[in-house]
C-alpha positions in Angstrom: 19.5 128.7 54.2 18.6 125.3 55.4 15.5 123.1 54.3 13.5 121.2 56.4 10.8 118.7 55.6 7.8 119.5 57.9 5.5 116.7 59.4 3.3 114.7 57.2 -0.1 116.3 57.4 -2.1 113.8 55.3 -3.0 110.1 56.2 -1.1 107.6 54.2 -1.0 103.7 54.6 1.6 102.4 56.8 3.8 100.8 53.9 3.6 104.1 51.7 4.7 106.3 54.8 7.6 103.8 55.4 8.6 104.0 51.9 8.5 107.7 51.7 10.8 108.1 54.7 13.3 105.7 53.3 13.4 108.1 50.5 13.8 111.0 52.4 16.9 109.8 53.9 18.6 110.3 50.5 17.0 113.8 50.1 18.8 117.1 50.3 16.9 118.4 53.4 18.7 119.3 56.7 16.0 118.7 59.3 12.8 116.3 59.3 9.7 116.7 61.3 8.2 113.3 62.4 4.7 112.4 63.8 1.0 112.9 63.8 0.0 116.7 63.9 -3.8 116.5 62.6 -5.6 113.5 64.4 -5.0 111.3 67.2 -7.2 108.7 65.4 -4.5 108.2 62.6 -2.7 105.4 64.0 -1.0 103.5 61.2 2.2 104.4 62.7 2.8 104.4 66.6 5.4 106.2 68.6 7.9 103.4 68.3 7.5 103.5 64.5 8.4 107.3 64.4 11.1 106.8 66.7 12.6 103.9 64.5 12.3 106.1 61.5 14.1 109.1 63.1 16.9 106.8 64.1 17.4 106.0 60.6 17.2 109.6 59.4 19.8 110.5 62.1 22.2 107.8 60.7 21.8 109.4 57.4 22.9 112.9 58.8 19.6 114.6 59.2 18.5 116.4 62.2 15.1 115.1 63.6 12.4 116.7 65.6 9.2 115.1 66.7 6.1 117.1 66.1 3.0 116.9 68.5 -0.7 117.3 67.7 -2.0 120.8 66.9 -5.3 120.1 69.0 -5.1 118.1 72.2 -8.6 117.2 73.6 -8.2 113.8 75.5 -6.1 112.4 78.5 -5.0 109.5 76.0 -3.5 112.1 73.7 -1.8 113.9 76.7 -0.4 110.4 77.5 1.2 110.1 74.0 2.4 113.8 74.2 4.3 112.8 77.6 5.7 109.9 75.8 7.0 111.8 72.9 8.6 114.5 75.1 10.2 111.7 77.4 11.7 109.9 74.2 15.3 110.7 75.8 16.7 111.6 72.2 14.7 113.7 69.9 13.8 117.6 70.3 10.0 118.2 70.2 8.1 120.8 67.8 5.3 121.8 70.3 2.1 122.6 68.3 -0.1 123.0 71.4 0.3 124.8 74.7 0.1 121.5 76.6 3.2 120.4 74.7 4.9 123.8 75.8 3.9 123.1 79.4 5.5 119.5 79.4 8.5 120.5 78.0 8.8 123.6 80.4 8.1 121.3 83.4 11.1 118.9 82.1 13.5 121.8 81.3 13.7 120.7 77.5 14.3 123.3 74.5 11.6 123.0 72.1 10.4 124.2 68.3 7.6 126.4 68.9 5.3 125.2 65.8 2.8 127.2 63.7 -0.3 126.6 65.6 0.9 128.5 69.0 -0.6 131.8 68.0 2.1 133.9 68.6 1.2 137.6 67.7 3.2 139.9 70.2 7.0 140.1 71.3 5.9 139.3 74.9 4.2 136.1 74.0 7.4 135.1 72.1 9.6 136.1 74.8 7.5 134.2 77.4 7.8 131.1 75.4 11.5 131.7 74.9 11.8 131.7 78.6 10.0 128.4 78.5 12.6 126.9 76.2 11.7 128.1 72.5 14.8 128.1 70.6 13.4 128.1 67.2 9.9 129.5 65.9 7.8 128.5 63.1 5.3 131.3 62.5 1.8 130.9 61.5 1.2 131.0 57.6 -0.8 134.2 57.9 2.2 135.9 59.5 4.4 137.9 57.3 7.4 140.0 57.0 5.6 143.2 58.9 5.0 141.1 61.9 8.6 139.5 61.8 9.8 143.0 61.7 7.7 144.4 64.6 8.5 141.3 66.6 12.5 141.8 66.4 12.1 145.5 67.1 10.1 145.0 70.0 12.3 142.1 71.4 15.5 144.3 70.8 13.9 147.3 72.5 13.7 144.9 75.8 17.2 143.6 75.3 16.2 140.4 73.7 16.9 138.7 70.3 14.6 136.7 67.8 15.0 132.9 68.2 15.8 130.9 65.1 13.1 131.3 62.2 11.7 128.7 60.1 9.1 129.5 57.6 6.6 127.4 55.6 7.7 127.8 52.1 5.9 125.1 50.1 2.5 123.3 50.8 -1.1 124.1 51.3 -1.5 126.5 53.8 -3.2 124.9 57.0 -6.1 127.6 57.9 -8.4 126.1 60.8 -8.5 123.2 63.1 -11.7 121.8 64.7 -12.8 119.5 67.3 -15.0 118.0 64.6 -13.8 116.1 61.5 -14.6 117.8 58.1 -13.9 114.9 56.2 -16.2 112.9 58.1 -19.0 115.6 58.0 -18.3 115.9 54.1 -19.0 112.1 53.8 -21.9 112.1 56.0 -20.1 110.1 58.9 -19.9 110.3 62.4 -16.5 111.4 63.7 -16.2 108.4 66.0 -17.2 106.0 63.1 -15.3 108.0 60.3 -13.8 104.6 58.9 -10.5 106.5 58.4 -11.7 107.6 55.0 -9.2 110.5 54.9 -6.8 107.8 54.0 -8.5 107.7 50.6 -7.4 111.2 49.8 -3.5 111.4 50.0 -3.4 115.2 49.5 -6.7 115.9 51.1 -10.4 116.3 50.1 -10.9 119.1 47.5 -14.0 121.4 48.4 -15.4 123.6 45.7 -18.0 126.3 46.0 -21.4 126.0 44.4 -20.3 127.1 41.1 -17.8 124.6 41.0 -14.8 126.7 41.9 -11.9 125.2 43.8 -12.2 126.7 47.3 -10.5 124.8 50.2 -9.0 121.4 51.0 -10.5 119.1 53.6 -7.9 117.2 55.8 -9.7 115.6 58.7 -9.9 118.0 61.4 -8.1 120.7 59.2 -9.0 122.9 56.5 -6.3 123.9 54.2 -6.2 126.4 51.3 -6.6 124.7 47.9 -3.5 126.3 46.5 -0.1 124.6 46.9 2.1 127.8 47.9 5.6 128.6 46.8 7.4 131.1 49.2 10.7 130.5 47.6 10.5 133.7 45.3 10.8 135.7 48.4 14.3 134.3 49.1 15.8 137.7 49.7 13.2 139.2 51.6 13.1 136.1 53.9 17.0 136.2 54.4 16.5 140.0 55.3 13.7 139.0 57.8 16.2 136.6 59.6 14.5 133.5 58.3 17.2 130.5 58.3 14.9 127.6 57.5 12.4 127.0 54.7 9.9 124.3 55.5 8.7 122.0 52.6 5.6 120.2 53.5 5.2 116.6 52.3 2.8 115.8 49.2 2.0 112.6 47.6 3.7 113.3 44.2 6.3 115.5 42.7 8.5 115.8 45.6 11.8 115.5 43.7 10.7 118.2 41.4 9.8 120.5 44.4 13.3 119.7 45.9 15.2 120.5 42.8 13.2 123.9 42.7 14.6 124.7 46.0 18.0 123.8 45.6 18.3 125.5 42.3 16.3 128.6 43.6 18.5 129.0 46.8 21.7 128.8 44.5 20.5 131.1 41.8 21.8 134.8 41.4 18.1 135.9 41.0 15.0 134.8 42.9 13.5 131.7 40.9 10.1 131.8 39.1 7.4 130.3 41.3 6.7 126.9 40.9 3.3 127.2 42.9 1.0 129.9 44.1 1.9 132.9 46.2 1.2 133.3 49.9 -0.2 136.7 49.9 -0.1 137.1 53.5 3.9 137.3 53.5 3.3 140.9 52.1 0.1 141.9 54.2 -2.4 140.9 51.5 -5.1 138.2 51.1 -3.6 134.7 51.5 -5.2 133.6 48.2 -3.3 136.3 46.3 -1.4 134.5 43.3 1.2 134.7 40.8 0.8 131.3 39.3 -1.3 128.3 39.7 0.2 125.2 41.4 1.7 122.7 39.0 3.1 120.1 41.6 
């Protein structure tokens, strides 16, 4: 199996982001996704900065894919999307149907991101006709759905695309036109002061009883647990998954990578380093085996 590093979900200062990707060049990951997927107001890095990082990572032997916003609302965001697609070198992870349309119009293959909401084989087949060659299912989509899609595609004479699953990180659960971070801090969205930069792994949200509940990340809501799908390694392989996606986090990436490298080579599935994604087995997503330690 290959390892990929997903797009950075959080908002970090420019120099911290550049230093992070300088380290990535030496990490044992095969594929790196670059770009802002959460909020277009996060402009510490512009497209030219992401492209410069991409060329450095390619020189280090990585496959690089540019990721698009998950929620496109304005003409200015469409302009950035078109410039991404027209970069002339790197393929695109389409996280919104606007990105699918632009790629289709240009006849360019693309990765189907986890926010495309694909739940039946006809939708998946349509996207494959549009140019989808790799699909990252949503975090709530488990092994039973993958099996259903495979059987339905094969019955129609088709095949599944290359499959990539999020195997490490907080589960992205919802997106909104409003900013959860600004609302939590009692700020207007248009005058947020970019306060999410103060929370490099998101802003924890607790219940009234003080129990950890969710994580706020700008316009995105995540689960509170850092999930680890690596213990399901054998079931993932049997389901046709060929790429495991690791989401960036502020600390402990070396420990996470060592965990995945050792787990992929071990004769037995590894002990979980983080929490379990219950969705994989058709259970509530919050079903856990162990608390996250990284």
